C-alpha positions as CSV (number, residue, x, y, z in Angstrom):
1,M,-28.1,220.0,-14.7
2,L,-28.7,217.6,-17.6
3,T,-31.8,217.9,-19.8
4,E,-34.1,214.9,-20.2
5,R,-32.7,214.3,-23.7
6,Q,-29.1,214.4,-22.4
7,R,-30.0,212.0,-19.6
8,L,-31.6,209.6,-22.2
9,I,-28.5,209.8,-24.5
10,L,-26.0,209.4,-21.6
11,N,-28.0,206.4,-20.4
12,A,-28.0,204.8,-23.8
13,I,-24.2,205.4,-24.3
14,I,-23.3,203.8,-21.0
15,D,-25.6,200.8,-21.6
16,D,-24.0,200.2,-25.0
17,Y,-20.5,200.7,-23.7
18,I,-21.1,198.2,-20.8
19,R,-22.1,195.6,-23.4
20,S,-19.5,196.2,-26.1
21,A,-16.5,197.8,-24.4
22,E,-16.1,199.8,-27.6
23,P,-16.5,203.6,-28.0
24,V,-20.1,204.5,-28.9
25,G,-21.0,206.6,-31.9
26,S,-24.1,208.7,-32.6
27,R,-25.3,206.5,-35.4
28,S,-25.5,203.4,-33.2
29,I,-27.4,205.4,-30.6
30,S,-29.9,206.7,-33.2
31,K,-30.8,203.1,-34.1
32,R,-32.0,202.4,-30.6
33,T,-35.8,202.4,-30.4
34,D,-35.8,204.0,-27.0
35,V,-33.9,207.1,-28.2
36,G,-35.6,208.4,-31.4
37,F,-33.3,211.3,-32.2
38,S,-31.3,211.9,-35.4
39,P,-27.5,211.2,-35.5
40,A,-26.9,215.0,-35.9
41,T,-28.9,215.8,-32.8
42,I,-27.2,213.1,-30.8
43,R,-23.7,214.3,-32.0
44,N,-24.5,217.8,-30.7
45,E,-25.7,216.4,-27.3
46,M,-22.7,214.1,-27.1
47,A,-20.4,217.1,-27.6
48,D,-22.2,219.0,-24.8
49,L,-21.9,216.0,-22.5
50,E,-18.2,215.7,-23.3
51,E,-17.8,219.4,-22.5
52,Q,-19.5,219.0,-19.2
53,G,-17.2,216.0,-18.3
54,Y,-19.7,213.2,-18.6
55,L,-18.1,211.6,-21.7
56,E,-14.6,211.2,-23.1
57,Q,-13.3,210.7,-26.6
58,P,-10.5,208.2,-27.1
59,H,-7.8,209.6,-29.5
60,T,-8.3,206.9,-32.0
61,S,-12.1,206.9,-32.3
62,A,-14.9,209.2,-33.2
63,G,-17.1,207.5,-30.6
64,R,-17.4,208.4,-26.9
65,I,-16.9,206.5,-23.7
66,P,-18.3,207.4,-20.2
67,S,-16.0,209.3,-17.8
68,H,-15.9,208.6,-14.1
69,K,-18.2,211.6,-13.7
70,G,-20.6,210.0,-16.2
71,Y,-20.6,206.7,-14.4
72,R,-21.3,208.5,-11.1
73,Y,-24.3,210.3,-12.6
74,Y,-25.5,207.0,-14.1
75,V,-25.3,205.2,-10.7
76,D,-26.8,208.1,-8.7
77,H,-29.7,209.0,-11.2
78,L,-30.2,206.5,-14.0
79,V,-29.5,202.9,-12.8
80,P,-32.9,201.1,-12.7
81,L,-33.9,198.9,-9.8
82,N,-33.0,195.7,-11.6
83,K,-35.1,192.6,-11.1
84,L,-32.9,189.6,-11.6
85,G,-33.8,187.1,-14.3
86,P,-35.2,183.6,-13.6
87,Q,-31.9,181.9,-14.0
88,E,-30.1,184.2,-11.6
89,M,-32.9,183.8,-9.0
90,R,-32.6,180.0,-9.4
91,E,-28.9,180.2,-8.7
92,L,-29.4,182.2,-5.5
93,K,-32.2,180.0,-4.3
94,T,-30.1,176.9,-5.0
95,F,-27.3,178.4,-3.0
96,Y,-29.5,179.0,0.1
97,A,-31.2,175.7,-0.2
98,E,-27.9,173.8,0.3
99,K,-27.7,172.5,3.8
100,L,-24.3,173.8,4.9
101,N,-23.3,172.9,8.4
102,A,-21.8,176.2,9.4
103,M,-22.5,179.8,8.6
104,E,-18.8,180.3,7.9
105,Q,-19.2,177.9,5.0
106,V,-22.1,180.0,3.7
107,I,-20.0,183.2,3.7
108,Q,-17.1,181.4,2.0
109,H,-19.4,179.8,-0.6
110,A,-21.2,183.1,-1.3
111,S,-17.9,184.5,-2.5
112,G,-17.6,181.9,-5.3
113,I,-21.3,182.3,-6.2
114,L,-20.9,186.0,-6.7
115,S,-17.8,185.8,-8.9
116,H,-19.5,183.1,-10.9
117,M,-22.7,185.0,-11.4
118,T,-21.1,188.3,-12.3
119,S,-17.8,187.3,-14.0
120,Y,-16.1,189.9,-11.8
121,T,-14.0,189.6,-8.6
122,S,-15.9,189.1,-5.4
123,I,-14.6,190.1,-2.0
124,L,-16.4,189.1,1.2
125,L,-15.5,190.2,4.7
126,G,-16.8,187.8,7.4
127,P,-16.7,188.4,11.1
128,E,-15.6,185.6,13.4
129,V,-19.0,185.6,15.2
130,F,-19.5,182.0,14.2
131,H,-17.4,180.5,17.0
132,T,-16.2,183.5,19.1
133,S,-17.6,184.1,22.6
134,L,-16.5,185.8,25.8
135,R,-14.4,183.7,28.1
136,H,-13.3,186.4,30.5
137,F,-13.5,190.1,31.1
138,Q,-11.1,192.2,33.2
139,L,-10.8,196.0,33.8
140,L,-7.4,197.0,35.2
141,P,-6.9,200.5,36.5
142,L,-3.8,202.3,35.2
143,N,-4.3,205.5,37.2
144,E,-7.2,207.5,38.5
145,N,-8.5,208.4,35.0
146,T,-7.8,205.4,32.8
147,A,-8.0,201.6,32.8
148,V,-7.3,198.8,30.4
149,A,-10.3,196.7,29.4
150,I,-9.2,193.1,28.6
151,I,-11.5,190.8,26.6
152,V,-10.5,187.1,26.3
153,T,-12.5,184.9,23.9
154,N,-13.0,181.2,23.8
155,T,-10.6,181.0,20.8
156,G,-7.8,182.4,22.9
157,H,-7.9,185.8,21.3
158,V,-7.0,188.6,23.7
159,E,-8.1,192.2,23.0
160,N,-7.0,195.2,25.0
161,K,-8.5,198.6,24.9
162,T,-7.7,201.7,27.0
163,V,-10.8,203.4,28.4
164,E,-11.4,206.6,30.3
165,I,-12.8,206.2,33.8
166,P,-15.3,208.9,34.9
167,P,-14.3,210.7,38.1
168,G,-15.9,209.4,41.3
169,I,-16.1,205.7,40.3
170,S,-14.7,203.7,43.2
171,V,-12.6,200.5,43.2
172,S,-15.4,198.6,44.8
173,D,-17.8,199.7,41.9
174,M,-15.2,198.5,39.4
175,E,-15.0,195.1,41.2
176,N,-18.7,194.8,41.2
177,I,-18.9,195.5,37.5
178,I,-16.3,192.9,36.7
179,S,-18.0,190.3,38.9
180,M,-21.5,190.9,37.3
181,L,-20.1,190.9,33.8
182,N,-18.3,187.6,34.2
183,S,-21.2,185.9,35.9
184,K,-23.8,187.0,33.3
185,L,-22.0,187.4,30.0
186,V,-19.4,184.5,29.9
187,G,-20.3,182.4,26.9
188,S,-22.1,185.2,25.0
189,P,-21.1,185.8,21.4
190,I,-18.7,188.7,21.1
191,Y,-21.0,190.7,18.8
192,Q,-23.9,190.5,21.4
193,L,-21.9,191.7,24.4
194,K,-23.2,195.3,24.2
195,T,-26.8,194.3,23.7
196,R,-26.8,191.6,26.5
197,M,-25.1,194.0,28.9
198,H,-28.0,196.5,28.5
199,T,-30.7,193.8,28.7
200,A,-29.3,191.4,31.3
201,L,-27.3,193.7,33.5
202,G,-28.8,197.2,33.0
203,Q,-31.3,197.2,35.9
204,E,-28.9,195.3,38.3
205,M,-26.1,197.8,37.7
206,Q,-28.5,200.7,38.1
207,R,-29.5,199.4,41.5
208,H,-26.0,198.7,42.8
209,I,-23.6,201.1,41.1
210,A,-23.3,204.8,41.4
211,Q,-23.0,206.8,38.2
212,F,-24.6,204.1,36.3
213,E,-24.9,206.0,33.0
214,D,-21.2,206.9,33.0
215,V,-20.3,203.3,33.7
216,I,-22.4,202.1,30.8
217,K,-20.7,204.5,28.4
218,V,-17.3,203.1,29.5
219,L,-18.4,199.5,28.9
220,D,-19.9,200.4,25.5
221,M,-16.5,201.6,24.5
222,A,-14.8,198.5,25.9
223,F,-17.2,196.3,23.9
224,E,-16.9,198.1,20.6
225,S,-16.5,195.4,18.0
226,G,-12.9,194.9,17.1
227,S,-13.0,191.2,16.5
228,D,-10.9,189.5,13.8
229,Q,-12.2,189.5,10.3
230,R,-12.0,186.8,7.7
231,L,-11.5,187.8,4.1
232,Y,-12.7,185.7,1.2
233,L,-11.7,186.4,-2.4
234,S,-12.9,184.7,-5.5
235,G,-12.5,185.3,-9.2
236,A,-9.4,187.5,-9.0
237,T,-8.3,186.3,-12.4
238,N,-11.6,187.4,-13.9
239,M,-9.8,190.7,-14.4
240,L,-7.8,189.1,-17.1
241,T,-10.9,188.6,-19.2
242,Q,-11.9,192.3,-19.3
243,P,-10.8,194.2,-22.4
244,E,-9.7,197.2,-20.3
245,F,-7.1,195.1,-18.6
246,K,-5.1,193.8,-21.5
247,D,-2.2,195.8,-20.1
248,V,-0.4,193.2,-17.9
249,D,1.0,196.0,-15.6
250,K,-2.5,197.2,-14.8
251,V,-3.7,193.7,-13.9
252,K,-0.5,193.1,-11.9
253,N,-1.1,196.2,-9.8
254,I,-4.7,195.2,-9.1
255,L,-3.7,191.6,-8.1
256,D,-0.9,192.9,-6.0
257,L,-3.3,195.2,-4.1
258,L,-5.8,192.4,-3.7
259,S,-3.1,190.4,-2.0
260,E,-2.5,193.1,0.6
261,T,-5.0,191.8,3.2
262,P,-4.8,194.8,5.7
263,T,-5.5,197.2,2.9
264,I,-8.5,195.3,1.6
265,L,-9.8,194.7,5.2
266,K,-9.7,198.5,5.7
267,M,-11.5,199.1,2.4
268,M,-14.2,196.5,3.2
269,A,-14.7,197.3,6.9
270,P,-18.5,197.8,7.6
271,V,-19.4,201.3,8.5
272,Q,-22.3,201.7,11.0
273,G,-25.0,204.0,9.6
274,A,-23.6,204.0,6.0
275,P,-26.0,203.3,3.1
276,E,-26.7,199.7,2.6
277,I,-25.1,199.6,-0.8
278,Q,-22.2,201.8,-1.7
279,V,-20.6,202.4,-5.2
280,R,-17.1,203.7,-5.5
281,I,-16.0,204.6,-9.0
282,G,-12.4,204.9,-10.2
283,T,-10.4,207.3,-8.1
284,E,-13.1,207.3,-5.4
285,N,-11.4,204.1,-4.3
286,D,-8.3,206.0,-3.0
287,H,-5.9,203.5,-4.5
288,E,-4.1,204.1,-7.8
289,A,-4.3,200.4,-8.7
290,F,-8.1,200.7,-8.7
291,A,-8.3,203.9,-10.7
292,N,-10.0,202.1,-13.6
293,C,-12.2,199.9,-11.4
294,S,-15.5,200.2,-9.6
295,L,-16.2,198.6,-6.2
296,I,-19.8,198.0,-5.2
297,T,-20.3,196.9,-1.6
298,A,-23.2,195.9,0.6
299,T,-23.3,195.2,4.3
300,Y,-25.0,192.5,6.3
301,A,-26.0,192.8,9.9
302,I,-27.4,191.3,13.1
303,D,-29.8,193.3,15.3
304,G,-29.0,196.4,13.2
305,E,-25.3,196.2,13.7
306,A,-23.2,195.9,10.5
307,L,-21.0,192.9,10.8
308,G,-19.6,192.1,7.4
309,T,-19.4,193.3,3.8
310,I,-19.8,191.7,0.4
311,G,-18.4,193.4,-2.6
312,I,-17.8,193.1,-6.3
313,L,-14.7,194.6,-8.0
314,G,-14.8,195.1,-11.8
315,P,-14.0,197.6,-14.5
316,T,-15.8,201.0,-14.4
317,R,-17.6,199.6,-17.4
318,M,-19.6,197.4,-15.0
319,E,-23.2,196.1,-15.2
320,Y,-24.2,198.4,-12.3
321,A,-27.9,197.6,-12.2
322,R,-27.4,193.9,-12.2
323,V,-24.6,193.8,-9.7
324,I,-26.5,196.2,-7.3
325,G,-29.5,193.9,-7.6
326,I,-27.5,190.7,-6.8
327,L,-25.7,192.3,-3.8
328,G,-29.0,193.7,-2.5
329,I,-30.6,190.3,-2.4
330,L,-27.6,188.5,-1.1
331,S,-26.9,191.0,1.7
332,K,-30.6,190.8,2.9
333,D,-30.6,187.0,2.8
334,L,-27.3,186.8,4.7
335,T,-28.7,189.2,7.4
336,N,-31.8,187.0,7.7
337,M,-29.7,183.8,8.0
338,L,-27.4,185.2,10.6
339,T,-30.4,186.6,12.6
340,E,-32.1,183.1,12.6
341,R,-28.9,181.4,13.6
342,F,-27.8,183.6,16.5
343,N,-31.1,184.9,17.9
């Protein structure tokens, strides 16, 4: 547990290091008007913070730099709720004021706006909800216990999913289900299938189909979102401008990983029920190439269902408060725009 003085000094060190990318000494911290302690007192506290793992001391310097543990404490306990400056607010308002013809363009353009505003690398994961709807649904029995749910979209995409069939559901019940779904849901956006099934078909299925609740559970599984995702990446070469990445091999490893679309898709996949904004620092990213990076992500949603993710990748010496503020505003505005377009 850090004392209030240690918290104040840790916060000052991280703020200075984010700005300078140089190890921070006790004398520079003592000159800050918001600290007010002598260099000797600050040195003692810095030594204690280093012993507890919040700071590190590079071999060639008497100053300290934050450790991953220090950044984690900073993000969890010290980052202020940053209000964006007038210029940043104007940039975001200008972006939303543009009359783009398709939401897909909005998502793609947002990637460039983020990398420009932050000078880091932006990654956006956009669902293909913009032009993907149900063309046909089929449920083919494999045996008494399982069936294959087949969803065909208007774009020609075919998705298969094996589902468990509850005991006692007859062939005629399954035929009725298929008939009702195709008559009521064809043309519905893929992401709305579960919601529309409950609202448009719930009462009808309850009247005509035995074991109604079991059938609904099967269909919920069949309609679990598995639609294709589109990945937008901007500012990858911004890594080259960061002092931490003067080592060409480090940058090459990062750029190589960014080119592995399946890996990035998995990292950026929206998680239902997760915090709106997530911060992964250093080794929390589970990829060696990102060991010296932080990834901050935010989800956007429709009707409470997370559909896509926007993220910023940069050095662990990142402007956390500012980036979290920008992502928070952008994710909320994307949610509002998607809701207005599709509801």
